[in-house]
C-alpha positions as CSV (number, residue, x, y, z in Angstrom):
1,X,142.9,113.8,84.7
2,X,141.6,111.0,86.9
3,X,137.8,110.4,86.9
4,X,136.3,109.5,90.2
5,X,133.2,107.3,90.5
6,X,130.5,109.3,92.4
7,X,127.6,107.6,94.1
8,X,124.7,110.0,94.7
9,X,121.0,110.1,95.6
10,X,118.4,112.9,95.5
11,X,116.6,113.8,98.7
12,X,112.8,114.2,98.2
13,X,110.3,115.9,100.4
14,X,106.9,114.1,100.2
15,X,104.6,115.2,103.0
16,X,101.4,113.7,101.7
17,X,101.6,110.0,100.9
18,X,98.1,109.9,99.4
19,X,98.9,112.3,96.6
20,X,102.4,111.1,95.8
21,X,103.6,114.6,95.2
22,X,107.2,115.4,96.0
23,X,109.9,118.0,95.5
24,X,113.6,117.5,95.3
25,X,115.2,119.3,98.2
26,X,118.8,118.0,98.4
27,X,121.5,115.7,97.2
28,X,124.2,113.5,98.9
29,X,127.3,112.4,97.0
30,X,130.1,110.0,97.9
31,X,133.3,109.5,95.8
32,X,135.2,106.8,97.9
33,X,138.3,106.8,95.7
34,X,138.7,110.5,96.5
35,X,137.8,110.0,100.2
36,X,134.9,112.4,99.6
37,X,131.4,112.7,101.0
38,X,129.3,115.8,100.7
39,X,125.7,117.1,100.6
40,X,123.6,120.1,99.9
41,X,120.1,120.9,101.1
42,X,117.6,123.4,99.9
43,X,117.5,126.5,102.1
44,X,114.6,128.5,100.5
45,X,111.6,127.0,102.4
46,X,109.2,129.5,100.7
47,X,109.4,127.3,97.6
48,X,108.1,124.3,99.5
49,X,105.2,126.2,101.1
50,X,104.2,127.6,97.7
51,X,104.0,124.1,96.3
52,X,102.4,122.4,99.3
53,X,99.9,125.2,100.2
54,X,98.3,123.5,103.1
55,X,101.6,122.6,104.8
56,X,102.8,124.5,107.9
57,X,106.3,125.6,107.0
58,X,107.5,124.4,110.4
59,X,106.9,120.8,109.3
60,X,109.5,121.1,106.6
61,X,112.0,123.1,108.7
62,X,111.8,120.7,111.6
63,X,112.1,117.7,109.3
64,X,115.0,119.3,107.5
65,X,116.8,120.1,110.7
66,X,116.5,116.6,112.1
67,X,117.6,115.1,108.7
68,X,120.6,117.4,108.6
69,X,121.7,116.1,112.0
70,X,121.3,112.5,110.7
71,X,123.4,113.3,107.6
72,X,126.1,114.9,109.7
73,X,126.3,111.8,112.0
74,X,126.4,109.5,109.0
75,X,129.2,111.6,107.4
76,X,131.3,111.4,110.5
77,X,130.9,107.6,110.8
78,X,131.5,107.1,107.0
79,X,134.8,109.1,107.1
80,X,136.0,107.4,110.3
81,X,135.0,103.8,109.3
82,X,135.5,103.7,105.5
83,X,137.0,106.8,104.0
84,X,140.2,106.9,106.0
85,X,139.3,110.1,107.8
86,X,141.6,112.1,105.5
87,X,144.8,110.2,106.3
88,X,144.0,106.4,106.4
89,X,143.2,103.7,103.9
90,X,139.9,103.8,102.1
91,X,137.7,100.7,102.5
92,X,135.8,100.7,99.2
93,X,133.4,97.8,99.9
94,X,132.5,99.1,103.4
95,X,132.0,102.6,102.0
96,X,129.6,101.3,99.4
97,X,127.7,99.3,101.9
98,X,127.3,102.1,104.3
99,X,126.2,104.6,101.6
100,X,123.7,102.1,100.2
101,X,122.2,101.5,103.6
102,X,121.9,105.2,104.3
103,X,120.1,106.1,101.1
104,X,117.8,103.0,101.1
105,X,114.1,103.7,100.5
106,X,112.2,104.6,103.7
107,X,108.7,105.6,104.6
108,X,109.2,109.2,105.7
109,X,108.5,112.7,104.6
110,X,112.1,113.1,103.6
111,X,113.3,110.1,101.6
112,X,116.0,109.3,99.1
113,X,115.4,108.5,95.4
114,X,117.2,105.6,93.8
115,X,121.0,105.6,94.1
116,X,122.8,106.8,90.9
117,X,126.4,106.8,89.7
118,X,128.4,109.4,87.7
119,X,132.0,110.1,86.8
120,X,133.6,113.4,87.7
121,X,137.0,115.0,87.9
122,X,136.0,117.0,90.9
123,X,133.4,115.4,93.3
124,X,132.6,118.8,95.0
125,X,132.0,120.4,91.6
126,X,129.8,117.4,90.6
127,X,127.8,117.8,93.8
128,X,127.2,121.5,93.1
129,X,126.3,120.8,89.5
130,X,123.8,118.1,90.6
131,X,122.2,120.4,93.1
132,X,121.9,123.2,90.6
133,X,120.3,120.9,88.0
134,X,118.0,118.7,90.1
135,X,117.1,121.0,93.0
136,X,117.5,124.7,92.0
137,X,116.1,124.2,88.5
138,X,113.4,121.8,89.8
139,X,111.4,124.8,90.9
140,X,111.4,126.7,87.6
141,X,110.7,123.8,85.3
142,X,107.4,123.5,83.4
143,X,106.8,120.2,85.2
144,X,107.1,121.9,88.5
145,X,104.8,124.7,87.5
146,X,102.2,122.3,86.3
147,X,102.3,120.4,89.6
148,X,101.8,123.8,91.3
149,X,98.6,124.3,89.2
150,X,97.4,120.8,90.1
151,X,98.0,121.5,93.8
152,X,96.0,124.7,93.5
153,X,93.1,122.9,91.8
154,X,93.2,120.1,94.4
155,X,93.0,122.7,97.2
156,X,90.0,124.3,95.5
157,X,88.2,120.9,95.3
158,X,89.0,119.9,98.8
159,X,87.7,123.3,100.1
160,X,84.3,122.6,98.5
161,X,84.2,119.0,99.7
162,X,84.8,117.8,96.1
163,X,88.3,116.3,96.6
164,X,87.2,112.8,97.1
165,X,85.1,112.8,93.9
166,X,88.2,113.5,91.7
167,X,91.1,111.1,91.3
168,X,94.1,110.7,89.2
169,X,93.4,108.1,86.6
170,X,94.1,106.8,83.1
171,X,91.4,107.5,80.5
172,X,91.2,105.8,77.2
173,X,90.8,102.4,75.7
174,X,93.0,99.3,75.3
175,X,95.0,100.8,72.5
176,X,95.5,104.4,73.8
177,X,95.4,105.8,77.3
178,X,96.3,109.2,78.9
179,X,96.9,110.0,82.5
180,X,94.8,112.8,83.9
181,X,95.1,114.3,87.4
182,X,91.4,114.9,88.1
183,X,88.8,112.4,86.8
184,X,85.2,112.3,88.0
185,X,83.2,109.1,87.5
186,X,79.5,108.4,87.3
187,X,78.1,104.9,87.0
188,X,81.6,103.6,86.5
189,X,82.4,105.9,83.5
190,X,84.5,109.1,83.4
191,X,82.1,112.0,82.9
192,X,84.2,115.0,83.8
193,X,88.0,115.7,83.6
194,X,90.1,118.6,84.8
195,X,93.7,119.0,83.5
196,X,95.7,122.0,84.6
197,X,98.1,123.1,81.9
198,X,101.1,125.4,82.1
199,X,101.6,127.4,78.9
200,X,103.5,130.5,80.3
201,X,106.8,129.5,78.7
202,X,108.9,132.4,77.4
203,X,109.7,130.4,74.3
204,X,107.0,129.9,71.6
205,X,108.5,126.7,70.4
206,X,108.4,125.1,73.9
207,X,104.9,126.4,74.4
208,X,103.6,125.0,71.1
209,X,105.4,121.7,71.7
210,X,103.9,121.1,75.1
211,X,100.5,122.4,74.2
212,X,100.5,120.6,71.0
213,X,101.1,117.3,72.8
214,X,97.9,117.8,74.7
215,X,96.0,118.8,71.7
216,X,97.1,115.5,70.1
217,X,96.2,113.4,73.1
218,X,92.7,114.9,73.2
219,X,92.2,114.4,69.5
220,X,93.3,110.7,69.7
221,X,91.0,110.1,72.7
222,X,88.1,111.8,70.9
223,X,88.7,109.7,67.7
224,X,88.3,106.6,69.9
225,X,85.2,107.9,71.7
226,X,87.2,107.4,74.9
227,X,86.9,110.9,76.4
228,X,83.8,112.4,78.1
229,X,82.3,115.6,76.6
230,X,83.0,117.6,79.8
231,X,86.8,118.3,79.8
232,X,88.2,121.5,81.4
233,X,91.8,122.8,81.0
234,X,92.6,125.6,83.5
235,X,95.6,127.2,81.8
236,X,98.4,129.5,82.9
237,X,99.1,131.7,79.9
238,X,102.0,134.0,79.1
239,X,101.5,137.8,79.4
240,X,99.5,139.2,76.5
241,X,102.2,141.7,75.6
242,X,104.8,139.0,74.9
243,X,105.6,137.1,71.7
244,X,104.6,133.6,73.1
245,X,101.0,134.8,73.7
246,X,100.2,134.3,70.0
247,X,101.4,130.7,70.3
248,X,99.2,130.3,73.4
249,X,96.2,131.6,71.4
250,X,96.8,129.0,68.7
251,X,96.9,126.2,71.3
252,X,93.8,127.5,73.0
253,X,91.9,127.5,69.7
254,X,93.1,124.0,68.9
255,X,92.0,122.7,72.3
256,X,88.6,124.4,72.0
257,X,88.2,122.8,68.6
258,X,88.4,119.4,70.2
259,X,85.6,120.3,72.7
260,X,87.8,121.3,75.6
261,X,86.7,124.2,77.8
262,X,89.7,126.4,78.4
263,X,89.7,128.9,81.4
264,X,92.4,130.9,83.2
265,X,94.1,128.9,85.9
266,X,93.1,131.5,88.5
267,X,89.5,131.5,87.5
268,X,88.4,129.7,90.6
269,X,84.7,130.3,90.1
270,X,84.7,128.6,86.7
271,X,86.7,125.7,87.9
272,X,84.4,125.0,90.8
273,X,81.3,125.5,88.8
274,X,82.5,122.9,86.3
275,X,83.6,120.5,89.0
276,X,80.3,120.7,90.9
277,X,78.1,120.4,87.8
């Protein structure tokens, strides 16, 4: 069976430039040899509003509506000018140029990631598979859940006028550094750090692997005297009546042994008390 070259790009929603946070909300795909162009956009806007708490849902819906119109116009032009409109000759160079121009980086809330290439027997099936992988699953991954926790903490800090005091920074020394989302500095030195951690995985191995990575990072920073004493990990834990909870307790004990304060991710009072100390 013939393999078609598929050009595709993920559509990202990034409403706040200053934080750099984004969510994948769609994908466009072109297979010029097959005369194919298609796209899929996320329809469940509640996922977006849960992630970007302070965002009016209308902002995303209006932006998505306008962008859909833009994609539909581009699709019509692409099929008419380069893809043969279902019955003519395909102009491969022009198709590539038009697609590259359409998905070029732009400063907007909705913007495309870098263009990528894949081979597929069925371009439509490939489009659906990419959407399922990068968009649907994007909202259930550990990385996404951890970003949700970071957004929650950021909202707490901003609500208490502490947002400007905490910034995402690298902490460490010339031989070993670690990225933290919330770092407070005093006299040029990091003196408090907050790192939300998602440990509610339903698989003990995945929980121990992810949690163990952070235990190791903290230990290595402590060994180099490159970490302040005040470090807080607000943690989302699995339910106590599940098998992974024992693995969570192991990670919690290991973190505490390194001098990290571990609190529940929803313990707003403890988080704010630590942040304001």
